[in-house]
Residue frames as qw, qx, qy, qz and C-alpha x, y, z in Angstrom:
[[0.000, 0.889, 0.457, 0.000, 0.00, 0.00, 0.00],
 [0.395, 0.277, -0.004, 0.876, 1.31, 3.45, -0.96],
 [0.237, -0.737, -0.494, 0.396, 0.45, 6.05, 1.69],
 [0.314, 0.474, 0.267, 0.778, -0.17, 9.54, 0.25],
 [0.146, -0.620, -0.368, 0.677, -0.40, 13.02, 1.78],
 [0.307, 0.673, 0.457, 0.494, -2.29, 15.57, -0.36],
 [0.270, -0.534, -0.183, 0.780, -1.31, 19.24, -0.07],
 [0.140, 0.415, 0.472, 0.765, -3.37, 21.85, -1.92],
 [0.061, 0.157, 0.382, -0.909, -5.13, 24.99, -0.76],
 [0.538, 0.025, -0.292, -0.791, -8.22, 24.21, -2.86],
 [0.573, -0.074, 0.703, -0.415, -10.59, 21.80, -1.13],
 [0.817, 0.430, 0.095, -0.372, -12.23, 20.77, -4.40],
 [0.497, 0.624, -0.602, -0.043, -8.86, 19.84, -5.92],
 [0.152, -0.364, 0.864, -0.314, -7.93, 17.71, -2.89],
 [0.699, 0.129, 0.522, -0.471, -11.32, 15.99, -2.93],
 [0.774, 0.537, -0.150, -0.299, -11.08, 15.20, -6.66],
 [0.354, 0.572, -0.735, 0.083, -7.52, 13.86, -6.48],
 [0.357, -0.242, 0.800, -0.417, -8.39, 11.83, -3.40],
 [0.801, 0.258, 0.307, -0.445, -11.41, 10.29, -5.13],
 [0.705, 0.579, -0.381, -0.150, -9.29, 9.32, -8.14],
 [0.148, 0.531, -0.801, 0.234, -6.44, 7.89, -6.07],
 [0.467, -0.160, 0.733, -0.468, -8.68, 5.87, -3.78],
 [0.851, 0.307, -0.084, -0.417, -10.16, 4.02, -6.77],
 [0.637, 0.439, -0.624, 0.108, -6.88, 2.13, -6.88],
 [0.850, -0.483, -0.202, -0.051, -6.47, -0.43, -4.10],
 [0.771, 0.011, -0.226, 0.596, -2.71, 0.17, -3.77],
 [0.147, 0.428, -0.114, 0.885, -3.18, 3.87, -2.85],
 [0.403, -0.676, -0.587, 0.191, -4.31, 5.22, 0.52],
 [0.073, 0.682, -0.055, 0.725, -4.69, 8.93, 1.21],
 [0.578, -0.335, -0.606, 0.431, -3.58, 9.25, 4.83],
 [0.227, -0.628, -0.301, 0.681, -3.83, 13.02, 5.19],
 [0.316, 0.725, 0.370, 0.488, -4.73, 16.34, 3.61],
 [0.360, -0.522, -0.172, 0.754, -3.33, 19.85, 4.14],
 [0.321, 0.869, 0.359, 0.111, -4.06, 23.30, 2.80],
 [0.084, 0.964, -0.237, 0.089, -0.81, 25.16, 3.47],
 [0.597, 0.519, -0.547, 0.275, 2.95, 24.64, 3.68],
 [0.186, -0.494, 0.638, -0.561, 3.33, 24.84, 7.46],
 [0.821, -0.098, 0.335, -0.452, 0.64, 22.23, 8.02],
 [0.875, 0.388, -0.281, -0.066, 2.20, 20.04, 5.32],
 [0.305, 0.552, -0.674, 0.383, 5.56, 20.04, 7.12],
 [0.437, -0.317, 0.616, -0.574, 3.95, 19.11, 10.46],
 [0.886, 0.110, 0.173, -0.416, 1.67, 16.48, 8.95],
 [0.756, 0.472, -0.452, 0.019, 4.40, 14.84, 6.86],
 [0.120, 0.484, -0.745, 0.444, 6.61, 14.52, 9.94],
 [0.568, -0.168, 0.553, -0.586, 3.77, 13.07, 11.97],
 [0.881, 0.230, 0.183, -0.370, 2.26, 10.67, 9.40],
 [0.319, -0.452, 0.756, 0.349, 5.42, 9.65, 7.48],
 [0.798, 0.480, 0.194, -0.308, 3.64, 9.07, 4.15],
 [0.750, 0.032, 0.475, 0.460, 5.38, 7.33, 1.27],
 [0.321, 0.381, 0.407, 0.766, 4.47, 10.16, -1.13],
 [0.033, 0.635, 0.328, -0.698, 3.51, 13.82, -0.75],
 [0.319, 0.528, 0.564, 0.548, 1.50, 15.22, -3.66],
 [0.235, -0.625, -0.276, 0.691, 1.87, 19.00, -3.30],
 [0.324, 0.889, 0.272, 0.174, 0.65, 22.13, -5.06],
 [0.591, 0.172, -0.084, 0.784, 3.54, 24.48, -5.83],
 [0.062, -0.445, -0.007, -0.893, 1.47, 27.57, -5.02],
 [0.472, -0.504, -0.699, 0.183, 0.33, 27.61, -1.39],
 [0.169, -0.849, -0.075, -0.495, -0.94, 30.44, 0.84],
 [0.729, -0.675, -0.097, 0.053, 0.41, 31.53, 4.19],
 [0.101, -0.911, 0.398, 0.050, 3.88, 32.77, 3.33],
 [0.411, -0.400, 0.802, 0.166, 5.46, 29.34, 2.87],
 [0.652, 0.429, -0.317, -0.539, 5.11, 28.15, -0.72],
 [0.988, 0.063, 0.024, -0.141, 5.16, 24.64, -2.06],
 [0.699, 0.505, -0.397, 0.316, 8.84, 24.63, -3.00],
 [0.065, -0.591, 0.560, -0.577, 9.95, 25.85, 0.42],
 [0.787, -0.266, 0.339, -0.441, 7.69, 23.34, 2.18],
 [0.952, 0.262, -0.158, -0.021, 8.91, 20.56, -0.13],
 [0.431, 0.592, -0.535, 0.421, 12.54, 21.37, 0.66],
 [0.348, -0.478, 0.564, -0.577, 11.85, 21.21, 4.40],
 [0.920, -0.059, 0.161, -0.353, 9.81, 18.01, 4.15],
 [0.878, 0.366, -0.284, 0.124, 12.55, 16.25, 2.17],
 [0.207, 0.606, -0.572, 0.513, 15.26, 17.52, 4.51],
 [0.494, -0.375, 0.528, -0.580, 13.39, 16.33, 7.61],
 [0.824, 0.069, 0.505, -0.247, 12.12, 13.07, 6.06],
 [0.062, 0.542, -0.669, -0.505, 14.57, 11.81, 3.41],
 [0.275, 0.076, 0.952, 0.112, 12.55, 8.64, 2.74],
 [0.424, 0.643, 0.479, -0.420, 9.49, 10.53, 1.49],
 [0.355, 0.228, 0.580, 0.696, 8.99, 10.90, -2.27],
 [0.117, 0.611, 0.281, -0.731, 7.52, 14.19, -3.42],
 [0.324, 0.451, 0.628, 0.545, 5.44, 15.10, -6.46],
 [0.012, -0.472, -0.172, 0.865, 4.94, 18.83, -7.06],
 [0.368, 0.656, 0.633, 0.185, 2.01, 20.06, -9.17]]
């Protein structure tokens, strides 16, 4: 099972991607976040296999900065940036 964390500030986008991913039995969405700070905290807490992240996030910490921190703190996580 591949554990996925979704990070996007648009609820509708997260819901749609989650619905598509969960059609496949090998994918499990274990968490959702709407900003970079929450993504960093949630990734460290949940330790997903993959983080699927929007590059443009609100709150002063964009997707690239959050991605850099997540990968630095959790080198085993794979990251896909949209």
